[in-house]
C-alpha positions in Angstrom: -0.1 -0.1 0.0 1.1 3.5 -0.7 2.0 5.6 2.3 -1.4 7.1 4.0 -0.2 10.7 3.7 1.1 10.5 0.4 -1.5 10.8 -2.6 0.2 10.1 -6.1 -1.3 11.4 -9.0 -2.2 9.0 -11.9 -3.0 9.9 -15.7 -4.5 7.4 -17.7 -4.0 7.9 -21.5 -7.0 6.6 -22.7 -7.8 5.7 -26.6 -11.2 5.3 -27.6 -12.3 1.6 -28.9 -9.4 0.1 -27.0 -8.6 -2.0 -24.2 -8.0 1.0 -21.8 -11.2 0.8 -20.2 -10.2 -1.8 -18.3 -7.9 0.3 -16.5 -10.6 3.0 -15.9 -12.4 0.2 -13.9 -9.3 -0.4 -12.0 -8.6 3.0 -11.0 -12.3 3.2 -10.1 -11.7 0.4 -7.5 -8.4 2.0 -6.3 -8.2 3.5 -2.6 -6.0 6.8 -1.9 -5.4 7.5 -5.4 -5.8 10.9 -7.1 -6.3 10.0 -10.9 -7.6 11.6 -14.2 -7.8 10.6 -17.7 -6.5 12.3 -21.0 -8.6 11.2 -24.0 -7.2 10.5 -27.4 -9.2 9.4 -30.6 -8.3 6.8 -33.5 -7.7 8.5 -36.8 -9.5 7.7 -39.9 -7.2 4.5 -40.3 -8.2 3.2 -36.7 -4.7 3.9 -35.6 -3.9 5.9 -32.5 -2.7 9.2 -32.9 1.0 9.9 -33.2 0.9 12.1 -30.2 0.5 9.0 -27.9 4.1 8.5 -28.9 5.1 11.5 -26.8 4.0 9.4 -23.7 5.3 6.0 -24.7 7.7 5.0 -27.4 5.0 2.4 -28.8 2.4 5.0 -29.1 -0.4 2.4 -27.7 -2.9 2.4 -25.1 -3.3 2.1 -22.0 -0.6 4.0 -20.7 -0.5 5.7 -17.2 1.9 8.0 -15.7 2.4 8.1 -11.9 3.5 11.3 -10.1 4.7 11.3 -6.7 6.8 13.6 -4.3 9.7 11.4 -4.4 9.9 10.8 -8.1 11.8 13.5 -10.2 10.1 12.7 -13.4 6.6 10.6 -13.9 7.0 7.0 -13.8 5.6 5.7 -17.4 3.8 2.2 -17.4 2.7 0.5 -20.5 0.9 -2.9 -20.9 -2.1 -3.9 -18.9 -0.8 -6.6 -17.0 2.0 -4.3 -15.7 -0.4 -1.4 -14.9 -2.9 -3.8 -13.5 -0.1 -5.3 -11.1 1.5 -2.0 -10.2 -1.9 -0.4 -9.3 -3.1 -3.6 -7.0 0.1 -3.5 -5.5 -0.2 0.0 -4.2 -4.0 0.9 -4.3 -6.2 -2.0 -4.8 -4.8 -5.1 -2.9 -8.4 -6.2 -2.5 -8.6 -7.2 -5.9 -5.9 -10.0 -5.4 -6.9 -13.3 -3.7 -5.0 -14.6 -0.8 -1.9 -16.3 -1.9 -1.4 -19.1 0.6 -3.7 -21.5 2.6 -3.7 -21.0 6.4 -0.6 -22.7 7.7 0.9 -23.1 4.6 2.6 -19.6 4.0 5.7 -19.9 1.5 5.1 -23.5 0.7 5.4 -24.7 -2.8 1.7 -26.1 -3.3 0.4 -24.3 -0.5 -1.5 -21.5 -2.9 -5.1 -21.1 -2.8 -7.1 -22.1 -5.7 -8.4 -18.7 -6.0 -4.7 -17.1 -6.3 -3.9 -19.9 -8.6 -6.6 -18.9 -10.8 -6.1 -15.3 -10.7 -2.6 -15.3 -11.9 -3.4 -17.7 -14.5 -6.2 -15.5 -16.1 -4.2 -12.4 -15.5 -1.6 -14.0 -18.4 -4.6 -15.8 -20.2 -6.2 -12.6 -21.1 -3.7 -11.1 -23.1 -1.7 -14.2 -23.8 -3.9 -16.6 -25.2 -7.6 -15.1 -25.6 -7.2 -11.7 -27.2 -4.9 -12.4 -29.6 -7.5 -15.0 -31.3 -10.6 -12.9 -30.9 -8.6 -9.8 -32.5 -8.3 -11.8 -35.8 -11.8 -12.4 -35.7 -12.6 -8.7 -35.0 -10.2 -7.7 -38.1 -12.0 -10.2 -40.4 -15.6 -8.9 -39.1 -14.3 -5.3 -39.6 -13.8 -5.5 -43.5 -16.2 -2.9 -45.1 -19.6 -4.5 -45.4 -20.1 -2.8 -48.4 -18.4 -5.5 -50.4 -20.3 -8.2 -48.7 -23.8 -9.2 -48.6 -23.5 -10.9 -45.3 -21.4 -9.8 -42.1 -20.3 -13.3 -41.4 -16.5 -13.8 -40.5 -16.2 -16.9 -42.4 -18.0 -15.4 -45.5 -15.6 -12.3 -45.4 -12.5 -14.1 -45.3 -13.4 -16.4 -48.0 -14.7 -13.4 -50.3 -11.3 -11.6 -49.2 -9.4 -14.7 -50.2 -11.4 -14.8 -53.6 -10.7 -11.5 -54.2 -6.9 -12.0 -53.8 -7.4 -14.8 -56.2 -9.2 -12.7 -58.5 -6.5 -10.2 -58.7 -4.4 -10.0 -61.8 -1.2 -9.5 -59.8 -1.8 -12.6 -58.0 0.5 -15.6 -59.5 -1.6 -18.3 -61.4 -0.9 -21.1 -59.3 -2.1 -19.4 -56.0 -5.7 -18.6 -57.5 -7.1 -22.2 -57.5 -6.4 -22.6 -53.7 -7.0 -19.0 -52.2 -10.7 -20.1 -51.4 -10.0 -23.2 -50.1 -7.2 -21.7 -47.6 -9.6 -19.5 -46.5 -12.5 -22.1 -45.6 -10.0 -24.2 -44.0 -8.2 -21.5 -41.9 -11.9 -20.5 -40.5 -13.0 -24.2 -39.8 -10.0 -25.6 -39.0 -8.3 -22.9 -36.7 -10.6 -20.0 -35.6 -14.1 -21.9 -35.3 -12.5 -24.7 -33.3 -10.1 -22.4 -31.2 -13.0 -20.4 -30.1 -15.0 -23.0 -29.1 -12.3 -24.7 -27.3 -11.2 -21.5 -25.2 -15.4 -20.6 -24.5 -16.0 -24.2 -23.6 -13.2 -24.0 -21.1 -14.2 -20.4 -19.6 -17.8 -21.8 -19.5 -16.5 -24.9 -17.1 -14.2 -22.4 -15.1 -17.2 -20.5 -14.2 -19.2 -23.7 -13.3 -16.3 -24.9 -11.0 -15.5 -21.4 -9.5 -14.1 -21.6 -5.9 -16.9 -21.4 -2.8 -19.6 -21.6 -5.7 -18.5 -18.1 -6.7 -20.0 -16.3 -9.7 -16.6 -14.7 -10.7 -13.7 -16.3 -12.3 -11.7 -16.9 -9.3 -14.4 -17.3 -6.6 -17.1 -15.2 -4.9 -15.6 -11.8 -5.1 -14.4 -9.6 -7.9 -10.5 -9.8 -8.8 -8.6 -7.6 -11.1 -8.5 -10.7 -13.3 -12.2 -10.4 -14.1 -11.4 -6.8 -14.9 -8.7 -7.9 -17.2 -10.9 -10.7 -18.8 -13.7 -8.0 -19.2 -12.8 -6.7 -22.4 -12.3 -9.9 -24.4 -15.4 -11.4 -23.4 -17.8 -8.4 -23.3 -16.4 -7.9 -26.8 -17.1 -11.2 -28.1 -20.6 -11.2 -26.3 -21.8 -7.3 -27.2 -19.8 -6.8 -30.6 -19.0 -10.3 -32.3 -21.6 -12.2 -31.0 -19.2 -15.0 -30.9 -20.5 -15.7 -27.4 -24.2 -16.7 -27.3 -26.7 -17.4 -24.3 -27.7 -20.7 -26.1 -24.0 -22.1 -26.2 -22.4 -20.5 -23.3 -25.1 -19.1 -20.7 -22.8 -19.2 -17.9 -20.2 -16.8 -19.9 -23.2 -14.4 -20.9 -24.5 -14.4 -17.0 -20.9 -13.5 -16.2 -20.7 -10.8 -18.7 -23.8 -9.3 -17.1 -22.8 -9.7 -13.6 -19.7 -7.7 -14.5 -21.6 -4.9 -16.4 -23.8 -4.5 -13.2 -20.9 -3.8 -10.8 -21.2 -0.3 -9.6 -17.5 0.3 -10.2 -17.9 -0.6 -13.7 -20.9 1.3 -14.3 -19.0 4.0 -12.4 -16.2 3.9 -14.9 -18.5 3.9 -18.0 -19.7 7.1 -16.9 -16.6 8.7 -15.9 -15.4 8.0 -19.5 -18.4 9.3 -21.2 -17.9 12.4 -19.1 -14.4 12.8 -20.1 -14.6 12.0 -23.9 -18.0 13.6 -24.3 -19.3 10.6 -26.2 -21.2 7.5 -25.3 -18.8 4.4 -24.4 -18.3 1.7 -26.9 -16.4 -1.4 -26.5 -15.2 -1.2 -30.0 
């Protein structure tokens, strides 16, 4: 925890339609912290503006700056995982489950199931799940004017067909582009999504202490980190449906019902002047 007499100043550099909203929620849960939001908007190319590179060389969001009386220059932190761990260490320890079982402090294998799950989902959200969903979202966001149906597999197949029809495409590539597209979607994306969503459905069914969250009966920073990919899959891409994954849909409803989540959306809308959209 930060010293009681010191109130650091945190600024979140927030980009619209990005994963930065999770950090707003995290900051809303934090105690003893003065924080603010500086907003940035994507350009017509849907990329982050160049001015974000003045904050961090990668020019990505989320990024936070932390100012204290003991640091001559603001601390600049990028990447959701690092930001989340840093904020939890000092200002939101209640979002981290207890690490060890009673009487097993420091023992290998003495960790609580809640803590093991917490550490897993903190890495899983960005490491395994988000990349897969981004592929689907990119495919889904191909301009609809060129496609009769906004269907991921259809868009991918049509895109590969366009490549095959392009005069500059080598003749020996043309016949196989459609087959490649269909196999990529059915063999990789569809099956991979099913594997992940089925796994997550089972994790909710077996949550410790019959909890409704991924790590048990209490909200954790892992739930906040998982919120973006899952809400995007439920509300935007519709990859998760109540028919196929009722527990995941109920879980997303639960996340959106949290007072701190609603407050984070309100704060963002006040600062940006626009209704909040996941993507």
